[in-house]
N, C-alpha and C positions, 0 to 999 in steps of 0.2 A: 245756676246759681250756686255759689259755694259758700261755706261757712268760713269765716276767718280761723286759721290753724290755731287750735287751742296752745296755750302757753305753759301747760303743767305737763309733767312727765309721768306717763303710766307704765309700769314695767309690764314687759312681753318676753315670754320665753323664746328661746333661740329658734326653736322648731317652728314657731308661729310666725315669727319676724322674717325668717330667711327662706320660707317655703312659697312666698306669694309667686304666682304664675308669671308675672310680668318683671318684677324687680329682683328676684332671686338669682337668675344668671349674671347680671350685671355686679351684684354683691360678690359673688363668687370670683369674678373677674376682679374687681376691686381688690380683694384681699390677696389674690395673685400678685398684683403689682405692689401691694405692701410688702409682700413676701420677697420680691425681687429686689426692692430697695433695700430691705435689711440685709440681704445677701450680697448686693454690690457695695454696701456702705460697710460691712463688718466681715465679710467672707462667710462660707458656709458653716465653718466652725464656731465663729463668733456671733452668729445670729441669734435673735430672740425667738422668732416666729417658727413654731414646729420644732423647737430644739428638743433633740433626744427622740424624736420619731423613729421608729423601727422600720418604717415602711421602705422599700427599695427606692434608691434614688441614683438616677443614671444620667442625670444632666451635668453640666460643667462643673468642676471642682467638688463633686459630691452633692450638687443641689438637685431639687426635683424638676423633672419635665412637668408641663402643664397637667397632664392626665394623672401623673404620680402625685402631684400637688393636691388635685381634686380628692384622690383617695385618701392621702394622710390628712386631709381635712374633714373628711366626711364623718359623721357621727353614726355609727353602726349600732344596731340594736336585733332584738329577735325578729322584728317585723322589717327590718332594713338591713340586707346584706351589702357587703363590701362591693362597691361598683366596680366592674371589670370592662366596662365599654371603652369607647373612644370619643372624644370631642372633636377629633379632625384636625387639631392644632398640631399634633406630631411634636417634633423637637424644637419648634420655634419659640425662643424664650422672651420674645416681645410681640406676642401676637396682636392682630387688629382686635380692637376691643368688641366691635359688633360682631365679627366672624366667631371669635371666641364665646361671646354670650350665645349666639345662635346654635353653636355646637353644643353648648351645656343644655340649652332648650330642648333640642333634639334628643339629647341623652335622658332629659327628663320624661320624654313622651314616647320612649322606645322600649318595647318589650314588657315583661310582667311588672306588676307594681314593684316587687321585691328587688328586681333587676335594675330598675330605673335610677338615674342619678337625682339624689334628692339634696336640694341647696341647704342642707342642715350642717352646722359647724359644732364640731367636738373642741370646745373652748378649752377642755383640758390638755388636748393635743396642741392646739394652737398656742396656748400661753401656759405651759406647764409650770412657770416661775410664779405664776399668779393664782391659777386654778388648781387646787390639789385633787387628788383622786377622789376623795370624799367630799368635795365641795359641792353645794347646792347649784342647780341650774342658774345661770346668769339670765341676763335680758339683752336685748338688742342695744340699748343705749349704752349700757355699762361695757359690752363686748366691743362694740365699735368705738367707744371712747379710748379704750386701750389700744385698738388697731391705729386710730388717728394720732394719738399720743406717740406711738413707735415710728409713724411716717414722719411726723414733723421733726422728731428727734434725730431721725436719719437724715432728712434734708438739712438740719442745722450742721450735723457732723460734717457731712460732705462738703457744705459751703466752706466749713472753717479748715478741715484737715485733708479734704480730698477723698475720694473713694478708696475701697480695699483694692490692693494690687501688690504683687511681689516684686513687679518691675515698673519702670516708666511707662513702657508701652501698655502693660496690663492696666495701669490706671488710668491711661487715657481711654482706652476702649471702655472700661468700666463707668467713666464719668459719661460717655455718650449714651450708655446703656441705662444710666441712672436718670439721665435727663429725658429719655425717652419714657422711662417708667413712670416718672413724675407726670409728664404730659398724658400719658395714657390713664394713669389713675384719676386724672382730672375728667377725662372722657368717660371713664367708667361711672364715675360718681354722678355725673350727668345722666346716664343710663339708670341708675339706681333711682334718682329723684323722679325722672319721666315715668320709669316703672312703677314707682309707689303712687303717682298721680293715676296711672291707668289702672292699677289695682283698686284704689278708692273709688274711681268712676265706675269700674265694673260691679263693686258691691253696691253703689248707689242705684244703678240700673236695676238690679235684681230686687232690691227692697222697694223701689218706685213701682216696678211692675206688679209686685205682690199687693202694694197699696191700691193700685188702680183696679187690679181684679177684684179685691175684696169690696171696693167701693163702686163697682158696676161701671166703670168708665169703658168706653167703647173700643179702646185699642191700648196696645201697649206703648210705652215710652217712645217717642221719635228721637233717634240718635243721630249724631254726626260723625263720620270717621275722622280719626286723629292719627298722627303717626310722628315718630322721631326716631332718632339714631339711624340715620341713613335710610328711612323709610321702613326698617325692619322690625321696629317695635311699633305695633298697631293695636290700637283700641278705639272704644266708641264712648262718646259723652252725650248726655241728654240734652236735646234741643228744647228748653221749656216753651218758648212761643210756638213752635211746630207742634209740639205735643197738645197744647191747649187748642190751637186750631183744629186738630185731628179729633178732639173732643168738644166740638162747639155746642153740642146739645147739652153738655153738663151745667148743672146750675152754678150761679156766681159763688154760692158758698162752697160748692165741691171744687171749683176752680181755686179759690183761695186757699182751701185745704191742700190741694195738691201742690201749689207753690210753697206752702209753708212746710209741708212734708219733705218735699225734694231739697230745699234748702237746709233743713234740720238733718237730714240723713245722708248728706255727701260722705261716702264711706260705708254706707249701710246701717242697718239697726245696730244700736250700741249694746249688743247682748254681751253680758259679762264684761263691759268696758272695752272690747275689742277695738270698736271704731275710735275711740279716744287713744287707745294705744297706737293704732296706726298712724294717726294724726301727729302723735308725739313724735313718732319715729319719723315721719316725714320732715317735721320741723327739725329735729336732731340732723337729718341728713343735710338739709338747707344750710345749717350753720356750718356743718363739717366741710360742705362744698366750698364755702367762702374762706375757710381755713386753707385748704389746699391751694387756692389761688394767692393767699397772702403771702408776702414775700418775706416777712419776719418771722415766720414759722411759729406764730402764737397759738 
């Protein structure tokens, strides 16, 4: 059972929103394709995203390769060193969405904690024209609101004026690359949405198992295996009927309490509003996904 998605927006700091185990890699791939659309529409010098970054860029026309982009995007702190690993994408500028996300996930689970890739965004690097060096941390909805506005503006620009290119041949090649970037951004945001559902289901399972243990029920929640994104994104969801069958000795009152708790805690317990924040982020993602499929760039 799932609650309907809440319709209010609760702010969530970037580090919390982007470090989810399932959705984080796809969010990074989505921002990559937003960056590629910006480059193809405006050229490396005319772009908005990561404008002014001092990180090395060895891609076409002075743009970042995928791993260079991840490093330029990363939020670095005393606890999080600059990532120096590899995603396996290499110099491919239009990588397969799933393969790129899997590469990021592997980088997030390899080596010491300080050496792993963290799907955290330095918004001051990504949007230096919006977030100044002394600005407060932003939130998932505000950050991705700016990203999607940039994507839609570039889609509109290319539809009216064509892509960036110094020659006719360059424009034709960039048009093909831009169309590919749009298609893959749509695939990436599907991964974000599915990943957020998986994140919420994972948190629900942990909360429900804790509830069952505290109430003395005889087993943990029975789950079904789920998958998406070419079978590479895998998670589990609670099977309420099977769980009740496995706890046939529970009283009717306890079974009703279990059903109510499971429904009310999709996404886990609402400690400090975190569940509401994640549900709001999911709703925002669903809305943004529909915008990417819309042909009028609204």
